[in-house]
C-alpha positions as CSV (number, residue, x, y, z in Angstrom):
1,X,-11.9,11.1,-24.3
2,X,-8.7,10.6,-26.2
3,X,-5.6,12.0,-24.6
4,X,-7.0,12.4,-21.1
5,X,-5.6,10.5,-18.1
6,X,-7.9,9.4,-15.3
7,X,-6.8,7.9,-11.9
8,X,-9.1,5.5,-10.3
9,X,-9.3,4.3,-6.7
10,X,-10.5,1.2,-4.9
11,X,-14.1,2.3,-5.0
12,X,-16.2,4.8,-6.9
13,X,-16.8,7.3,-4.1
14,X,-13.4,8.4,-2.8
15,X,-14.7,10.1,0.3
16,X,-13.8,9.4,3.9
17,X,-16.5,9.7,6.5
18,X,-16.3,11.8,9.7
19,X,-16.5,15.4,11.0
20,X,-13.3,15.3,13.1
21,X,-9.8,14.1,12.0
22,X,-10.0,11.2,14.5
23,X,-13.3,10.0,12.9
24,X,-11.8,10.1,9.4
25,X,-8.7,8.2,10.5
26,X,-11.0,5.4,11.8
27,X,-12.8,5.0,8.4
28,X,-10.6,2.1,7.3
29,X,-12.3,1.7,3.9
30,X,-12.1,5.4,3.1
31,X,-8.5,5.6,4.2
32,X,-7.6,2.6,2.0
33,X,-9.4,4.2,-0.9
34,X,-7.3,7.3,-0.5
35,X,-4.1,5.3,-0.2
36,X,-4.9,3.4,-3.5
37,X,-5.9,6.7,-5.2
38,X,-2.6,8.3,-4.1
39,X,-0.6,5.3,-5.4
40,X,-2.4,5.4,-8.7
41,X,-1.8,9.1,-9.1
42,X,1.9,8.7,-8.3
43,X,2.2,6.0,-10.9
44,X,0.4,8.1,-13.5
45,X,2.6,11.2,-12.8
46,X,5.7,9.0,-13.1
47,X,4.5,7.7,-16.5
48,X,3.6,11.2,-17.7
49,X,6.8,12.8,-16.5
């Protein structure tokens, strides 16, 4: 798709696992995925702006 920006993360599925906040915070792989996704989105927004 020409002209469309996509932001990737550390893994394909960007979900964290857990029903409670504490459980999600203990999902290290999921939290790292969200961190990388956030960094990638910030970089893309900086480049687009």
